[in-house]
C-alpha positions as CSV (number, residue, x, y, z in Angstrom):
1,M,226.1,-31.0,42.8
2,S,229.6,-30.1,43.8
3,T,232.8,-32.1,43.3
4,I,235.5,-32.2,45.9
5,P,238.9,-33.2,44.6
6,V,240.0,-34.7,47.9
7,V,242.8,-37.2,46.9
8,P,244.7,-37.0,43.8
9,S,244.3,-40.3,41.8
10,T,247.3,-42.3,40.7
11,A,247.5,-44.9,38.1
12,A,248.1,-47.8,40.6
13,A,245.4,-46.8,43.1
14,P,241.8,-48.0,42.7
15,T,239.2,-45.2,42.8
16,R,235.8,-45.3,44.5
17,K,233.0,-42.9,43.8
18,I,231.3,-41.5,46.9
19,V,228.0,-39.4,46.7
20,A,227.2,-37.4,49.8
21,I,223.6,-36.4,50.1
22,T,222.9,-33.6,52.5
23,A,219.3,-32.4,53.3
24,G,220.0,-29.3,55.3
25,L,217.6,-26.4,54.7
26,S,219.7,-23.5,55.9
27,Q,222.9,-22.1,54.6
28,P,225.3,-22.8,56.3
29,S,223.7,-25.8,58.1
30,S,224.9,-28.2,60.8
31,T,223.8,-30.9,58.5
32,R,226.3,-29.8,55.8
33,L,229.0,-29.5,58.5
34,L,228.4,-33.1,59.6
35,T,228.4,-34.2,56.0
36,D,231.8,-32.6,55.3
37,R,233.4,-34.1,58.4
38,L,232.0,-37.6,57.5
39,V,233.4,-37.1,54.0
40,A,236.8,-35.9,55.2
41,D,237.2,-38.9,57.6
42,S,235.9,-41.4,55.0
43,V,238.3,-40.1,52.4
44,G,241.2,-40.3,54.8
45,S,240.3,-43.8,55.9
46,L,240.1,-44.9,52.2
47,A,243.5,-43.4,51.6
48,T,245.0,-45.6,54.3
49,R,243.7,-48.5,52.4
50,G,245.3,-47.4,49.2
51,V,242.0,-46.2,47.6
52,T,241.4,-42.7,46.2
53,A,238.0,-41.1,46.4
54,D,236.0,-39.3,43.8
55,V,233.5,-37.3,45.9
56,H,230.3,-35.6,44.8
57,V,228.3,-33.6,47.3
58,V,224.6,-33.2,46.6
59,E,222.6,-30.4,48.4
60,L,219.0,-31.4,48.2
61,R,218.0,-27.9,49.1
62,D,219.0,-26.9,45.6
63,L,216.9,-29.6,44.0
64,A,213.7,-29.2,46.0
65,H,211.5,-28.0,43.1
66,E,212.9,-30.7,40.7
67,I,212.3,-33.4,43.2
68,M,208.7,-32.3,43.7
69,D,208.1,-31.9,40.0
70,M,209.4,-35.5,39.4
71,M,207.0,-36.8,42.1
72,L,204.1,-35.2,40.3
73,T,205.2,-36.1,36.7
74,G,207.5,-39.0,36.9
75,F,210.0,-37.4,34.8
76,P,213.3,-35.8,36.2
77,A,214.7,-32.5,35.0
78,P,218.2,-32.7,33.5
79,R,220.0,-31.5,36.7
80,L,218.1,-34.0,38.8
81,R,218.7,-36.8,36.2
82,T,222.5,-36.2,36.6
83,V,222.2,-36.6,40.4
84,I,220.1,-39.8,40.1
85,D,222.6,-41.3,37.7
86,A,225.5,-40.3,40.0
87,V,223.8,-42.1,43.0
88,G,223.0,-45.1,40.9
89,S,226.7,-45.5,39.9
90,A,228.1,-44.7,43.4
91,D,230.3,-47.1,45.3
92,G,229.2,-45.6,48.6
93,I,226.6,-43.1,49.8
94,I,226.8,-40.7,52.8
95,A,223.2,-39.7,53.6
96,V,222.6,-36.9,56.2
97,S,219.3,-35.4,57.2
98,P,218.2,-32.9,59.8
99,I,215.5,-34.3,62.2
100,F,212.1,-32.5,62.4
101,T,209.4,-33.7,64.7
102,A,211.1,-37.0,65.5
103,S,211.6,-37.9,61.8
104,Y,214.0,-37.3,58.9
105,S,213.0,-34.3,56.7
106,G,210.4,-34.6,54.0
107,L,212.9,-33.4,51.4
108,F,215.3,-36.2,52.4
109,K,212.6,-38.9,52.1
110,S,211.2,-37.4,48.9
111,F,214.6,-37.8,47.2
112,F,214.8,-41.5,48.1
113,D,211.2,-41.9,47.1
114,I,212.0,-40.9,43.5
115,L,214.8,-43.4,43.1
116,D,214.3,-46.8,41.6
117,N,213.8,-49.4,44.3
118,A,217.0,-51.2,43.0
119,A,219.2,-48.0,42.6
120,I,221.3,-48.5,45.7
121,A,220.9,-52.2,46.2
122,G,224.2,-53.6,47.6
123,V,225.7,-50.1,47.9
124,P,227.4,-49.1,51.2
125,V,225.6,-46.3,53.0
126,L,226.8,-44.3,56.0
127,M,223.7,-42.6,57.5
128,A,223.8,-39.6,59.8
129,A,221.4,-37.0,61.3
130,T,221.5,-33.6,63.1
131,A,219.0,-32.2,65.6
132,G,218.7,-29.7,68.4
133,T,218.2,-32.4,71.1
134,P,219.6,-35.8,71.7
135,R,216.0,-37.0,72.1
136,H,215.8,-37.5,68.4
137,S,218.8,-39.8,68.1
138,L,216.8,-43.0,67.8
139,T,215.2,-41.8,64.6
140,L,218.4,-43.1,62.8
141,E,217.6,-46.7,64.0
142,H,213.8,-46.6,64.0
143,E,213.2,-44.8,60.7
144,M,216.3,-44.2,58.6
145,R,217.9,-47.6,58.9
146,P,214.6,-49.5,58.0
147,M,214.3,-47.3,54.9
148,F,217.8,-48.2,53.7
149,S,217.2,-51.8,54.5
150,Y,214.1,-51.7,52.3
151,L,216.2,-50.3,49.5
152,R,218.7,-53.2,50.1
153,A,221.6,-51.0,50.8
154,I,224.5,-52.1,53.0
155,V,224.4,-49.8,56.0
156,T,227.3,-49.3,58.4
157,P,226.8,-50.6,61.9
158,T,227.6,-47.1,63.3
159,A,225.3,-44.3,62.4
160,V,226.2,-40.7,63.5
161,F,223.9,-38.4,65.3
162,A,224.9,-34.8,66.2
163,A,222.8,-32.7,68.6
164,S,223.6,-29.1,69.1
165,S,225.5,-30.0,72.2
166,D,227.8,-32.3,70.4
167,W,229.5,-29.6,68.4
168,G,231.6,-28.5,71.4
169,T,233.4,-31.9,71.7
170,G,236.2,-30.9,69.2
171,G,238.0,-33.1,66.7
172,S,241.1,-34.2,68.7
173,T,242.7,-37.4,67.5
174,N,242.6,-38.5,71.2
175,A,238.8,-38.1,71.4
176,S,236.7,-40.7,73.0
177,T,234.8,-43.1,70.7
178,D,231.6,-41.9,72.5
179,D,232.0,-38.2,71.4
180,L,231.1,-36.8,68.0
181,A,234.6,-37.0,66.6
182,G,235.1,-40.6,67.8
183,R,231.7,-41.6,66.3
184,I,232.5,-40.0,63.0
185,R,235.9,-41.7,62.9
186,R,234.5,-45.1,63.7
187,A,231.6,-44.8,61.2
188,A,234.1,-43.6,58.5
189,Q,236.3,-46.6,59.1
190,E,233.4,-49.0,58.8
191,F,232.2,-47.2,55.7
192,S,235.6,-47.1,54.0
193,A,236.0,-50.9,54.5
194,L,232.7,-51.6,52.7
195,V,233.4,-49.0,50.0
196,S,236.9,-50.3,49.2
197,A,235.5,-53.8,48.8
198,H,232.5,-52.7,46.7
199,E,232.5,-53.7,43.0
200,Q,229.9,-52.2,40.6
201,A,227.5,-54.7,39.2
202,P,227.7,-55.1,35.5
203,A,225.2,-53.0,33.5
204,P,222.2,-55.0,32.4
205,M,222.5,-56.3,28.8
206,S,220.2,-54.6,26.4
207,P,217.8,-57.1,24.7
208,F,218.7,-55.4,21.4
209,G,222.5,-55.5,22.0
210,D,223.0,-58.3,19.4
211,F,220.3,-57.1,17.0
212,L,221.1,-57.8,13.4
213,P,219.3,-55.6,10.8
214,F,216.9,-57.7,8.7
215,A,218.7,-56.8,5.4
216,Q,221.9,-58.2,6.7
217,Q,220.2,-61.4,7.8
218,L,218.8,-61.8,4.2
219,A,222.2,-61.1,2.8
220,G,223.8,-63.8,5.0
221,K,226.2,-61.4,6.7
């Protein structure tokens, strides 16, 4: 898991924690490239709202063995435990998967399978995907959105799909909302609005939090 110090924090500005999960299998990958562009636009949009961003990028490729081990044993390795905790404490999640055979990757799905069902409940999610052909674009709506709905996440209305042909559209600020740069910008604005308004739920109270040792009870203390 890498950390990107994108916007220096100030005492007056609120800070939101964003975890970007990218499931690309190659290095470099178009999935990571799309992730980085979504992060950059989201951080910029948050900055216009007076919010700083603490961004952590998770490459699932580096955690593949730990994810499978946890699926088999039920226990996460320390490095995976750190990532799971980061996701559970995030104010927003950017989730990007490559599409294989008309579905998100098995590695992407396996990671969300090992999370507790309530881990991202109420957390804003910006979902995105990459593929070689636009024919896979509906996977975001038919498979990925239902998965995040099941996990009770708050998913942005705009999802971003990037086919190989999309990478030639450039990143001009005058880009149409129908090209890749425009879709990224629109999704990032929706995501930043949700993230800036997100408040972490209070940690559940331990049933033993007010435990008084029996010796103190006998002593009347």
